[in-house]
C-alpha positions in Angstrom: 43.5 113.7 122.3 45.9 116.5 121.2 46.6 119.2 123.7 45.2 122.6 122.6 48.6 124.2 122.3 49.8 121.6 119.7 48.2 121.8 116.3 48.0 119.0 113.8 50.4 120.9 111.6 53.2 121.0 114.2 52.9 117.2 114.7 53.0 116.5 111.0 55.9 118.9 110.6 57.8 117.1 113.4 57.2 113.7 111.7 58.5 115.1 108.4 61.7 116.4 110.1 62.3 113.1 111.7 61.9 111.4 108.3 64.3 113.9 106.7 66.9 113.1 109.4 66.5 109.4 108.8 66.9 109.9 105.0 70.0 112.0 105.6 71.5 109.3 107.8 70.7 106.7 105.2 72.4 108.9 102.5 75.5 109.3 104.7 75.7 105.5 105.2 75.3 104.9 101.5 78.1 107.4 100.7 80.4 105.9 103.3 79.9 102.4 101.8 80.4 103.8 98.3 83.6 105.6 99.4 85.0 102.4 101.1 84.2 100.4 98.0 86.0 102.8 95.8 88.9 102.9 98.2 89.2 99.1 98.2 89.0 99.0 94.4 91.6 101.8 93.9 95.0 101.6 92.2 97.0 98.6 93.1 100.6 99.7 93.3 101.3 98.6 96.8 102.7 101.9 98.1 104.4 101.8 101.4 104.2 98.0 101.7 106.7 95.3 102.0 105.8 94.2 98.4 106.7 97.7 97.1 110.1 98.0 98.8 112.1 95.9 96.3 110.6 98.0 93.4 111.5 101.3 95.1 115.0 100.1 95.9 115.5 98.7 92.4 114.5 102.1 90.9 116.9 103.9 93.2 119.8 101.5 92.4 119.2 101.7 88.6 119.2 105.5 88.8 122.5 105.5 90.7 124.1 103.1 88.2 122.8 104.9 85.1 124.1 108.2 86.5 127.5 106.6 87.0 127.5 105.3 83.4 126.6 108.7 82.1 129.4 110.3 84.1 131.9 107.7 82.9 130.8 108.2 79.3 131.0 112.0 79.6 134.5 111.8 81.1 136.0 109.1 78.9 134.1 109.4 75.7 133.0 105.8 75.6 130.7 103.4 77.5 132.2 101.2 80.2 132.9 97.6 79.2 131.3 96.4 82.4 129.8 97.7 85.6 133.0 96.9 87.5 134.8 99.5 85.4 132.7 102.1 87.3 134.2 101.1 90.7 135.7 103.0 92.6 135.7 106.4 90.8 131.9 106.5 89.9 130.5 103.9 92.3 131.8 102.7 95.7 130.7 99.2 94.7 128.3 97.6 92.2 125.0 97.7 94.1 123.2 94.5 95.0 120.1 93.9 93.0 117.3 94.2 95.7 115.2 91.6 93.9 117.8 88.9 93.2 120.0 89.9 96.2 123.1 89.6 94.0 125.5 92.2 92.5 126.2 89.7 89.6 122.7 89.6 88.0 122.6 93.1 86.5 122.1 92.9 82.7 124.5 95.5 81.1 124.3 96.3 77.4 124.7 99.3 75.1 125.5 101.7 77.9 122.3 100.7 79.8 121.6 98.5 82.7 118.5 96.4 83.8 117.7 94.0 86.5 118.4 90.4 85.8 115.4 89.4 88.0 112.6 87.4 86.6 109.0 88.0 87.7 106.8 91.0 88.2 106.3 93.5 90.9 103.0 94.0 92.7 101.7 96.3 89.9 102.4 93.6 87.3 105.5 95.2 85.7 108.4 93.1 84.8 111.5 93.8 87.0 113.7 93.6 83.9 111.7 96.5 82.3 112.9 99.2 84.7 
């Protein structure tokens, strides 16, 4: 028996509100699962990971070497014959390739330098293509 102060309408309304709250909770859960799925399937470039460190260091070293080559070319009017010609005026030393861990593996040709490393980084790019 329903108390006289509570009508059928208020009980039905309360049930609908509870149902709406459950639907809202279910929607939040679905969006959370969708968001986590998208996050897991996102870009794979390994930022801020151990796998990304050699790529970042390689790009920094190549930038430094190429800048030194440009400075040498501007000052002398010709390209250096080798990277050793840049030391000590333009570079303190020839940097160690962070992938091969050797200063002897740089590939120098036509006033440009690339890594002599074989293989790919975590994004699938060849180390020699930087």
